[in-house]
N, C-alpha and C positions, 0 to 999 in steps of 0.2 A: 552845169545843168545836165551833164551827160547821163547820169544814172537816175534821174528823177522820172517818175511816171509821166506820161504824156499830159495828163490833166494838170499836174503841177507846173509843167513847162508852159502850158498855155496860160495859166493864171499869172505866172511871173512875167511872161512876155507882154501880156495885155496890161498888167499893172505898170510895167516899165514905160510903155508907150503913154499911158494915161498920166502917170506922174510927170513925165517929161513935158507933156502938153499943158497940164492943168495944175501942177504942183500937188503936194500931199493933201492939203486941205480942200482942194478942188475936185477930189476924186472920192467916189463912194464905193462900197463893196458891191452894190447893185450894178454900178457901171463896169467894174472889173469883171463881174460875173457875166454880164451881157457881152462884153467884148471878147472874153475868153471862151464863151459858149458853154459854161458850166453853171450849175446851181450855186447860189450864194452860200448854201449850207456846206457845200464841199470846200469852199474857201475857208470857212471857219474850221472845218475838220482838219484840213492840211496845215493851215497857218495860224489860226486863232484870231485873225483880224487883220485889218489894213496896216496897222503899225508894224506888225510882225512880218508882213510881206515886204514892206519898205526896208526894214532892218535886214531881212534875209537877202534882199536884192543888193543893198548897199554893201553888206559884208562880203558877198560873192564877188562884186566888182572892185572892192577896195584893194584886193591883191594886185590888180592890174596897175593901179596908180601909185602904190607905195612900195 
């Protein structure tokens, strides 16, 4: 996450916390937006939706485990 804009980092960190606590289906874009302090439209702009955030985060961390 070193070279990402600050807003993208905030979104990914908030989403990670929420996914860990509530699992994928228990988290909404609205909750991610609220926790990260950004507008939900910005999440769609950067990532295209919740599933893409999840995939992005998983693929970023998968290098650590495999």
